[in-house]
Structures are given as structure tokens and as C-alpha cells.
Rosetta silent file (secondary structure, phi, psi, omega in degrees, C-alpha in Angstrom):
SEQUENCE: MVLVARSHAHGLRAAQAAAWQWSTSAELRPVQLLGLAVIADAPGRRPKPLKDLLTLISGGVPKVWDLPWVEALRLGDPPGQVQLPAQYAAMAADLHTIMTGGRHA
SCORE:     score description
SCORE:     0.000 S_00000001
   1 L     0.000  141.906  173.816   -0.036    0.003    0.013 S_00000001
   2 E  -121.931  122.783  174.280    1.137    3.509   -0.746 S_00000001
   3 E   -77.933  143.797  177.125   -0.532    6.330    1.219 S_00000001
   4 E  -131.072  135.280  179.341   -1.109    9.468   -0.961 S_00000001
   5 E  -147.770  148.280  173.404   -1.755   12.892    0.390 S_00000001
   6 E   -78.894  158.677 -171.394   -1.792   16.535   -0.691 S_00000001
   7 L   -88.837   12.556  173.985    0.730   18.637    1.108 S_00000001
   8 L   -82.378  173.991 -172.208   -1.777   21.021    2.785 S_00000001
   9 H   -63.710  -44.939 -179.460   -2.509   20.711    6.536 S_00000001
  10 H   -64.860  -38.199  177.859   -5.609   18.634    6.163 S_00000001
  11 H   -66.461  -43.830 -179.638   -3.949   16.219    3.728 S_00000001
  12 H   -65.858  -42.280  177.928   -0.866   15.824    5.949 S_00000001
  13 H   -61.023  -40.326  175.997   -3.025   15.282    9.056 S_00000001
  14 H   -66.175  -34.380  173.537   -5.049   12.608    7.276 S_00000001
  15 H   -62.829  -42.028 -176.286   -1.822   10.898    6.221 S_00000001
  16 H   -66.713  -38.743 -177.807   -0.573   11.022    9.748 S_00000001
  17 H   -69.325  -44.955 -177.097   -3.888    9.463   11.089 S_00000001
  18 H   -62.671  -41.191  178.320   -3.777    6.716    8.385 S_00000001
  19 H   -64.230  -39.684  176.852   -0.112    5.949    9.216 S_00000001
  20 H   -62.867  -48.316 -179.255   -0.935    5.815   12.886 S_00000001
  21 H   -60.211  -44.916  175.852   -3.931    3.538   12.278 S_00000001
  22 H   -54.249  -43.982 -175.783   -1.791    1.231   10.086 S_00000001
  23 H   -75.081  -18.210 -175.704    0.900    0.973   12.778 S_00000001
  24 H  -113.911   -0.432 -177.699   -1.494    0.213   15.664 S_00000001
  25 L  -100.131  126.120  176.779   -4.164   -2.011   14.030 S_00000001
  26 L   -64.635  -35.850  178.402   -3.861   -5.753   14.267 S_00000001
  27 L   -64.231  -28.203 -176.216   -6.195   -6.086   11.244 S_00000001
  28 L   -94.182   -5.195 -179.741   -3.882   -3.987    9.187 S_00000001
  29 L   -50.713  -41.249  178.872   -0.682   -5.758   10.282 S_00000001
  30 L   -68.902  -15.299 -179.718   -0.637   -7.979    7.125 S_00000001
  31 L   -81.144  135.381 -176.337   -0.734   -4.933    4.874 S_00000001
  32 L   -95.483  115.502  177.355    2.615   -3.810    3.759 S_00000001
  33 L   -85.076  115.302 -176.874    2.982    0.006    3.823 S_00000001
  34 L   -86.920  -32.196 -178.643    5.543    0.956    1.161 S_00000001
  35 E   164.410 -174.638 -176.839    5.540    4.674    1.794 S_00000001
  36 E  -121.204  121.045  173.636    3.792    8.029    1.618 S_00000001
  37 E   -99.214  121.840  177.514    3.491    9.993   -1.636 S_00000001
  38 E  -109.995  117.746 -175.727    3.004   13.728   -0.837 S_00000001
  39 E  -103.425  127.453 -175.529    1.742   15.704   -3.761 S_00000001
  40 L   -59.486  137.714 -178.809    2.297   19.480   -3.635 S_00000001
  41 L   -91.566   -7.147 -179.098   -0.954   21.360   -3.127 S_00000001
  42 L  -163.849  155.023  175.926    0.433   24.553   -4.710 S_00000001
  43 L   -67.824  156.270  172.226    3.502   25.751   -6.677 S_00000001
  44 L    97.822 -174.863 -177.318    6.429   27.148   -4.772 S_00000001
  45 L   -73.222  149.379  179.117    7.960   26.470   -1.400 S_00000001
  46 L   -84.193  137.647  178.708    6.145   24.679    1.392 S_00000001
  47 L   -65.535  149.481 -173.730    5.558   26.825    4.482 S_00000001
  48 H   -54.549  -42.696 -179.019    7.609   25.902    7.517 S_00000001
  49 H   -61.981  -32.440  178.357    4.719   24.533    9.661 S_00000001
  50 H   -77.886  -36.002  173.294    3.816   22.118    6.826 S_00000001
  51 H   -59.457  -42.485 -177.056    7.504   21.113    6.381 S_00000001
  52 H   -70.143  -38.791  177.228    7.744   20.398   10.058 S_00000001
  53 H   -61.474  -41.517  177.051    4.510   18.365   10.026 S_00000001
  54 H   -63.850  -38.171  175.155    5.821   16.331    7.067 S_00000001
  55 H   -61.661  -41.755 -178.005    9.093   15.742    8.906 S_00000001
  56 H   -63.610  -48.819  177.563    7.183   14.438   11.935 S_00000001
  57 H   -58.040  -41.365 -174.077    5.045   12.171    9.711 S_00000001
  58 H   -63.133  -21.701  176.021    7.998   10.790    7.805 S_00000001
  59 L   -71.257  -11.910 -177.936    9.297    9.154   10.998 S_00000001
  60 L  -106.807    5.341  178.819    6.187    6.842   10.949 S_00000001
  61 L  -132.414  150.584 -173.366    6.390    5.593    7.379 S_00000001
  62 L   -65.410  -32.615 -173.582    9.044    3.535    5.604 S_00000001
  63 L  -158.742  144.656  173.967    9.615    6.082    2.780 S_00000001
  64 E  -122.213  129.487  173.531    8.327    9.467    1.677 S_00000001
  65 E  -107.173  117.119 -178.759    8.133   10.652   -1.900 S_00000001
  66 E  -101.646  105.432 -171.018    7.765   14.392   -2.021 S_00000001
  67 E  -102.250  130.149 -175.735    6.244   15.182   -5.428 S_00000001
  68 L   -77.219  164.371  177.532    6.225   18.714   -6.831 S_00000001
  69 L   -61.911  141.296  176.128    3.391   20.683   -8.326 S_00000001
  70 L  -131.675  101.286 -176.284    2.710   20.039  -12.056 S_00000001
  71 H   -60.154  -33.824 -177.130    0.641   22.809  -13.509 S_00000001
  72 H   -65.389  -37.699  178.368   -0.035   20.954  -16.745 S_00000001
  73 H   -66.109  -38.172  179.749   -1.828   18.152  -14.905 S_00000001
  74 H   -64.033  -37.355 -177.556   -3.944   20.686  -13.059 S_00000001
  75 L   -82.563    3.109  176.757   -4.986   22.237  -16.406 S_00000001
  76 L    83.869   17.989  174.631   -6.029   18.792  -17.781 S_00000001
  77 L   -62.950  143.950  177.420   -3.234   18.103  -20.162 S_00000001
  78 L   -56.209  125.371 -176.391   -3.139   14.399  -21.101 S_00000001
  79 H   -52.073  -33.087  178.501   -0.836   12.696  -18.559 S_00000001
  80 H   -69.019  -16.269  177.636    1.055   10.871  -21.327 S_00000001
  81 H  -103.136    4.601 -174.871    2.047   14.267  -22.829 S_00000001
  82 L   -98.085  131.814  176.688    3.238   15.888  -19.634 S_00000001
  83 L   -84.300  106.434 -176.369    6.956   16.137  -18.829 S_00000001
  84 L   -85.273  143.977  172.693    6.968   15.119  -15.170 S_00000001
  85 L   -56.421  156.099 -174.754    9.714   16.262  -12.762 S_00000001
  86 H   -56.978  -28.308 -179.539   12.367   13.730  -11.955 S_00000001
  87 H   -55.841  -36.902 -178.364   10.768   12.981   -8.467 S_00000001
  88 H   -66.562  -42.781  176.836    7.965   11.106  -10.174 S_00000001
  89 H   -65.844  -36.148  178.104   10.339    8.763  -12.024 S_00000001
  90 H   -61.481  -45.334  177.995   12.330    8.237   -8.786 S_00000001
  91 H   -61.833  -44.592  177.525    9.176    7.171   -7.051 S_00000001
  92 H   -60.936  -38.446  178.983    8.259    4.775   -9.828 S_00000001
  93 H   -66.833  -45.012  179.125   11.788    3.328   -9.750 S_00000001
  94 H   -58.000  -50.900 -178.662   11.648    2.923   -5.971 S_00000001
  95 H   -58.186  -43.756  177.798    8.281    1.184   -6.182 S_00000001
  96 H   -61.419  -44.398 -179.222    9.556   -1.123   -8.959 S_00000001
  97 H   -64.250  -44.063  179.008   12.621   -2.056   -6.924 S_00000001
  98 H   -57.592  -50.947 -172.534   10.457   -2.706   -3.798 S_00000001
  99 H   -70.121  -30.687 -177.075    7.892   -4.754   -5.694 S_00000001
 100 H  -104.743    0.113  179.659   10.385   -6.903   -7.671 S_00000001
 101 L    69.768   25.153 -179.607   13.064   -7.281   -4.952 S_00000001
 102 L    89.466   -3.351  179.665   15.480   -5.413   -7.220 S_00000001
 103 L   -74.917  141.939  176.366   14.963   -7.750  -10.250 S_00000001
 104 L   -78.652  140.981  176.934   14.735   -6.155  -13.663 S_00000001
 105 L   -74.578    0.000    0.000   11.501   -6.603  -15.567 S_00000001
């Protein structure tokens, strides 16, 4: 499982609650949490209180992928035609490595 959240306060608090629930629930123990993908809620730098909250949450999940804002996706450009920042490819590569145990497809 990968948790996904927007980087605004509500999204980060929801991710924090989900990570806490995962870590404390006997029913969820069989579920493998691979990490948290945090998608920027706005262009530009993240305010310090949100950076601090993300730092706190990152201690409770195996991996955090911090994904930047992509204006073209917001405007509805076809995803296959959008040049994504390198962080998106890094996340895909990490997930591939995790899921295949490092084997090449």
C-alpha cells in the first residue's frame, strides 16, 4: 500500500492518522505500507509549519516521496504528454525495486 496525500495541513494530518492507524491496528498488520506520496498542493515552497509536520510524519512511514506541483496536470493536459519532474520517475523506480526485490522486468 502507498498512502497518498496533498501537502496542505488537512492532507498531511489525514496521512498522519492513516499511518498511525496502520501501525497500531492488528487487522492492518498484514498490509505492507511501502511509503507516503505527498503531492504538492500549490506551486512554490512549502511553508515551515507544513515542512515540520511532514518531517514528523516521515518518521512513521518507511519512505516518503515528495512530489512537486505540475501545472499541466492541473490544467487537464493528457498525462502521457506531460513532462513530469524527476521525483515522479524516482518514485516509480523505488516502487519497482520494492515490488520486484530489485529484479529487472
